[in-house]
Each structure stands twice: as C-alpha cells, then as structure tokens.
C-alpha positions as CSV (number, residue, x, y, z in Angstrom):
1,M,0.2,-0.3,0.0
2,S,1.6,3.3,-1.0
3,K,1.9,6.0,0.9
4,I,-0.1,9.6,0.1
5,Q,0.9,12.8,-0.1
6,L,-0.5,15.7,-0.3
7,D,1.0,18.8,-2.6
8,D,0.1,22.4,-1.0
9,R,1.8,24.7,-3.1
10,H,-2.2,25.8,-4.1
11,I,-2.8,26.4,-0.4
12,T,0.2,28.0,0.8
13,P,-1.3,31.4,-0.9
14,L,-4.3,31.6,0.9
15,T,-3.0,31.3,4.8
16,N,-1.0,34.9,3.9
17,Y,-2.9,36.2,2.4
18,D,-4.5,39.7,5.5
19,Y,-8.1,39.1,5.3
20,S,-8.5,42.0,8.2
21,K,-8.4,44.2,5.4
22,R,-11.2,42.5,3.6
23,L,-13.1,42.5,7.3
24,D,-13.0,46.3,7.9
25,L,-14.3,46.7,4.3
26,I,-17.0,44.8,6.0
27,N,-17.7,46.3,8.8
28,K,-17.6,49.5,7.4
29,L,-19.7,48.8,4.5
30,E,-22.3,46.9,7.8
31,Q,-21.7,50.0,10.0
32,R,-22.3,52.5,6.4
33,K,-25.8,50.6,5.7
34,I,-27.7,50.7,9.3
35,K,-26.7,54.4,8.6
36,I,-28.5,55.0,5.0
37,D,-31.0,52.6,6.8
38,N,-32.1,54.4,9.9
39,I,-31.6,57.9,8.1
40,L,-34.5,55.9,6.3
41,V,-36.2,55.0,9.1
42,L,-36.5,58.7,10.4
43,I,-37.6,59.7,7.0
44,G,-40.8,57.9,6.9
45,L,-41.8,58.1,10.5
46,T,-41.4,61.9,10.8
47,L,-43.4,61.7,7.8
48,V,-46.3,60.2,8.9
49,N,-45.8,61.5,12.1
50,V,-46.2,64.6,11.0
51,A,-49.4,63.6,9.4
52,T,-50.7,62.8,12.7
53,F,-50.0,66.3,13.9
54,P,-52.8,68.1,11.7
55,S,-55.7,66.2,13.5
56,L,-54.3,67.3,16.9
57,Y,-53.9,71.1,16.5
58,N,-57.4,70.8,14.6
59,V,-58.7,69.4,18.1
60,V,-56.1,70.2,20.9
61,W,-56.1,74.2,20.1
62,L,-59.2,75.1,17.7
63,G,-61.8,72.9,19.7
64,L,-62.7,71.0,15.7
65,T,-64.4,67.1,15.8
66,P,-60.7,64.4,16.4
67,P,-61.0,61.8,14.2
68,P,-63.4,58.3,15.2
69,A,-61.8,56.9,17.5
70,T,-61.8,53.7,16.0
71,L,-59.9,54.5,13.8
72,V,-57.4,56.6,16.6
73,G,-57.2,53.4,18.4
74,F,-56.7,51.2,16.9
75,V,-54.1,52.8,14.5
76,M,-52.1,53.5,18.7
77,L,-52.6,49.9,19.5
78,G,-51.2,49.2,16.3
79,L,-48.1,51.4,17.7
80,C,-47.9,50.1,20.4
81,F,-46.6,46.2,19.0
82,Y,-44.1,48.1,16.3
83,F,-43.4,49.6,19.9
84,A,-43.3,46.2,21.9
85,R,-40.5,44.8,19.3
86,A,-38.9,47.9,18.4
87,I,-38.4,47.7,22.5
88,R,-36.8,44.0,22.1
89,N,-34.4,44.9,19.9
90,F,-33.4,48.7,21.5
91,K,-30.0,48.5,20.5
92,S,-30.4,48.3,16.7
93,E,-34.8,49.5,16.2
94,W,-33.7,53.0,18.6
95,V,-35.3,55.1,15.4
96,Y,-38.5,52.3,15.4
97,A,-39.0,53.0,18.9
98,L,-38.0,56.7,19.3
99,G,-40.8,57.6,15.7
100,E,-43.4,54.8,18.0
101,F,-43.2,56.8,21.2
102,I,-44.3,59.9,19.5
103,G,-46.7,58.2,17.3
104,I,-48.6,56.2,20.5
105,V,-48.3,59.9,22.5
106,S,-50.2,62.3,19.3
107,N,-52.0,58.7,19.2
108,G,-53.7,58.6,22.8
109,T,-54.1,62.8,23.0
110,L,-56.3,61.9,19.7
111,L,-58.6,58.7,22.0
112,V,-58.3,60.1,24.8
113,Y,-60.5,63.6,22.7
114,A,-62.2,61.7,20.5
115,L,-63.4,59.4,23.6
116,S,-64.7,62.3,25.5
117,V,-66.9,63.9,22.7
C-alpha cells in the first residue's frame, strides 16, 4: 500500500493573505448600511407622525371634532405592537422606538379627545 502525499503548494498563498482588510471593509459597509437604514426610517416615521399633527392641532387648539375613536384606537394599538418590537431590539431599532413613541403620544391624545366627545 502506497502512502498518499498531499501537495499543499496551492494552499500556501491563501494562508498568507491578510483578511483583516477585507473584514474591515465588510464592517464599514455594514455600518454604512445601518446608518442609511436609520436615516430612511427617520424620514418615514417623521412623515407618518407629521400626518397626525394637523388632526391633533385641530382637536386640541381649535376644538374641532376628533377622528373616530375606532380609527385612532386601532392605529394606536398597532403602534403599541410596533413599539414593543422596537423595545425588544432597542440596540438596533432605537429609531423605530422613538418614532413609535411619538406616534403613541399623539394618537393617545387624539384618542382621549375622541372618547370624551
């Protein structure tokens, strides 16, 4: 029985390659992606929450009729679920938590007014 000898000359260049530069590039790209994602979320949450502000202004300062309590209540309930998810992953989803909190406060105010009418 003959002994099989492996030729490892084709493996040697791979072991001498410095992977730390490649890993640094991958980490920088990941951080950039997270930053862009957070900016996009902030823009979206700002637009969604600002959409509530005219109703809030009309109800609180002008004394006009609030939106139906069912609409405001279900929107607030949905925001609470989103907020719970954001809190569970707060380290990576703090932007969501901030936006949902603002939404819950403004919709909560509208809900109080809607239930009092």
